[in-house]
C-alpha positions as CSV (number, residue, x, y, z in Angstrom):
1,Q,13.0,4.0,15.2
2,V,10.0,5.6,13.8
3,Q,6.9,6.9,15.4
4,L,3.5,7.6,13.4
5,V,0.7,9.4,14.5
6,E,-2.6,9.8,12.2
7,S,-5.2,12.1,12.4
8,G,-8.4,13.5,10.6
9,G,-10.8,10.6,10.6
10,G,-14.3,11.1,11.3
11,L,-17.9,10.7,9.8
12,V,-19.0,12.0,6.4
13,Q,-21.7,11.4,4.1
14,D,-21.6,9.3,1.1
15,G,-19.8,11.1,-1.5
16,G,-18.1,13.3,0.8
17,S,-14.5,14.2,1.4
18,L,-11.8,13.7,4.1
19,R,-8.2,14.1,4.5
20,L,-6.0,11.8,6.6
21,S,-2.9,13.0,8.1
22,C,0.2,11.0,9.5
23,G,3.2,12.7,11.0
24,A,6.5,11.2,11.7
25,S,9.4,11.3,13.9
26,G,12.5,9.5,13.3
27,R,15.5,10.6,11.3
28,T,15.4,7.9,8.8
29,F,11.6,8.6,7.9
30,S,12.3,10.7,5.0
31,R,14.0,7.6,3.2
32,Y,11.2,5.4,4.1
33,S,8.3,4.2,1.7
34,V,4.8,5.4,3.4
35,G,1.6,4.3,2.7
36,W,-1.9,4.0,4.2
37,F,-3.7,0.5,4.8
38,R,-7.3,-0.2,6.2
39,Q,-9.0,-3.0,7.9
40,A,-12.6,-3.7,8.8
41,P,-13.6,-5.8,11.6
42,G,-12.8,-9.5,10.9
43,K,-11.0,-8.8,7.6
44,E,-7.2,-8.5,6.8
45,R,-5.9,-5.3,6.4
46,E,-5.1,-4.1,3.0
47,V,-3.0,-1.6,1.1
48,V,-4.9,1.5,0.1
49,A,-2.0,3.7,-1.1
50,R,1.7,3.8,-1.2
51,I,4.6,6.4,-2.0
52,T,8.1,6.0,-2.1
53,W,10.4,8.3,-0.3
54,C,11.1,10.4,-3.1
55,G,7.5,10.4,-4.3
56,G,8.7,8.9,-7.7
57,S,6.4,5.9,-7.1
58,I,2.8,6.1,-6.0
59,S,0.5,2.8,-6.4
60,Y,-3.3,2.6,-5.3
61,A,-5.6,-0.2,-4.5
62,D,-8.0,-0.5,-7.7
63,S,-10.9,0.0,-5.2
64,V,-9.8,3.6,-4.6
65,K,-8.0,4.6,-7.9
66,G,-9.3,8.1,-9.0
67,R,-10.7,9.0,-5.8
68,F,-7.8,8.7,-3.3
69,T,-4.4,10.9,-3.5
70,I,-1.3,10.2,-1.5
71,S,0.9,12.6,-1.0
72,R,4.0,13.4,1.3
73,G,4.8,17.1,2.7
74,N,7.8,19.0,1.6
75,A,9.9,18.1,4.7
76,R,8.7,14.5,4.0
77,N,7.8,13.9,7.8
78,M,4.1,14.2,6.9
79,V,2.3,12.0,4.6
80,Y,-1.5,12.9,3.5
81,L,-4.3,10.7,2.0
82,Q,-6.8,13.0,0.5
83,M,-10.1,11.0,0.0
84,N,-12.7,11.8,-2.4
85,S,-16.0,10.4,-3.5
86,L,-16.4,8.3,-0.4
87,K,-18.5,5.3,-0.3
88,P,-20.0,3.4,2.5
89,E,-17.8,0.6,1.7
90,D,-14.7,3.0,2.4
91,T,-15.7,2.7,6.2
92,D,-12.6,1.4,8.2
93,V,-10.0,2.0,10.5
94,Y,-7.2,3.3,8.2
95,Y,-3.4,2.9,9.3
96,C,-0.2,4.9,8.4
97,A,2.5,2.7,7.7
98,A,6.3,3.2,6.8
99,D,9.1,1.0,5.9
100,P,12.4,1.1,3.8
101,S,10.8,-1.3,1.4
102,L,8.4,-1.3,-1.5
103,F,6.1,-2.8,0.8
104,T,2.7,-4.4,-0.2
105,T,1.5,-6.4,2.5
106,T,1.4,-6.1,6.3
107,A,4.2,-8.5,6.7
108,Q,6.7,-6.1,5.3
109,V,5.9,-3.1,7.1
110,D,7.8,-2.4,10.3
111,Y,6.1,0.6,11.6
112,W,2.4,1.9,12.1
113,G,0.5,4.5,13.6
114,Q,-2.5,4.0,16.1
115,G,-5.0,3.8,13.6
116,T,-7.9,6.4,12.9
117,Q,-11.6,5.4,12.1
118,V,-13.2,6.7,8.9
119,T,-17.1,6.2,8.8
120,V,-19.1,6.9,5.7
121,S,-22.8,6.9,6.2
122,S,-25.5,6.2,3.3
């Protein structure tokens, strides 16, 4: 069993930065791929970034490449999403996700955090 808790969301102006954090419990978490999804009201949840357990493979959605950076803590029980050059269209609820697989869709994810709101004002 893995439990995920996000923090770091909030309100920021266009062009600003935020850092999301996700803390995990569960002895097998260090061997999981972890990532961030986001979802706007009435839309499907989409993957933003994903990193494998060893950090050897990182992927980003095209819409955030060059602006967002995903990383894991040294103890591998934390995962971060540094978001720079934020745009109003980045406004969403952001969810931390974890799974043993190299997930790319919500159906492939076993564990979710509760979500944290990110709002970018223009």
